[in-house]
C-alpha positions, 0 to 999 in steps of 0.5 A: 583858355589859361594854359598854365591852369591846365592839369598836367595831364592835359598839357602833355596832351595838347603839346603832343599834339601841338608837335605832331601838327608841326610835324605834319606840315610839309612844304613842296617846291614849285617843281616838286609833287607829293604822292600820298599814300593814305591807309595803304591807298594813293589819293586821285590827285598828287599834293602841291607846290605849297603847303600840305599837311602829312598825318602820320602814321596813316598818311606816307608821301613820295616827292617826285620832282618835274624838272628835266634830268640828264641821264647818262647812258654808260659805253655800250659795245655795239657792231654795226652792219658792216661788222665794225666794233664801237664804244658809244654812249648816249645823253638822255634828257626826260622828265616826269608828267604823271607822278602817280604812273611814276610811283605806282607803275614802276618801282624805279623809273630812272634805273629802267629808263636806263635799261630801255636806253642801253638795249635800244642803243645797242638795237639801233645802232646796230642796224646802221654801218659805219658810215651811217652812224657817223654821218647820220646821227641825228636820224639815229638819235631821233629813232632811238628817242621814238622808241624809248619815249614809247617804252616810258610813256606807260609810266609817266615819263617823257623822253626829251631828247637823246644825244649819242655822246661819243663813239670810240673807234679802234685804233685800226679803223682810225688808221684806216680813215686816216688813210682814206682821208689822205688818198681823197685829198691826194686825189683831189689834188691831182683832179685840180692840177689836171683841171689847171693843165687842161685850162692853160692847154686850152688858153694856149691853143686859143692864143696860137689860133688867134696869133695865126690870124696875123703872122706878124704878131708872132714877129712882135712876140720875138721882139717882146721875148728879146727885150725881156731878155735883155732887161737882165745883165747877162752874157746870153746871146738869142738868135730868133730862129723862124719855124718856117725855117725848121719846116723847110728843113725838115722837109729838105731832110725828109727828101734827102732820106730816100736818095741816100738809100737808093 
């Protein structure tokens, strides 16, 4: 068919039809799906990926991405079970598993998931005390994920993970926790010091018991001490005094005291 020999009206129609067909071509990426409404009714299967045709105005298409999306939950005021006021923020990772439900069942699945996440975050963390919130974060994350996933499953979403991002404590609570940590470290230091004193005393008892089996060893210790003192250049004069002499002296004093009273 020679286009040049066509009448002008026919040529205009061919050009319009050509532009219409070219404009009807849509390309969907590998991670995209197209939910098509034909005359207001949704087609049973989403289109894509690849090249598809959308014949307007009879067809309307909504693009849905199947990639994971990270959604930040804004900071929420939470009152814990032990009446501590906190500001807690979180990050939720989700993805669409059923594009038809994500378009038909809810008007804006991101906004609705955000609202569910905010209320669930306040509810779950409000049932825990401060220590449990700081220590068992992984368990609380799993519990929040399970609840949000149950809310979002009817409109084709899957919550992959929930992570508590930041916990802002009041200034007074931070100071109290710092004092508690300082007291705990001081307590540990005193226990270690007392344990060292106990072990040293135990070793001295063992050494005394060993020396008592051979009295001559005590004299050797005296001589060793004199040798150690004599090594240094000093004018100190040391006279070793036997402990038996001190014991005899104490007994003599004790016997003199009653006689003096009489």
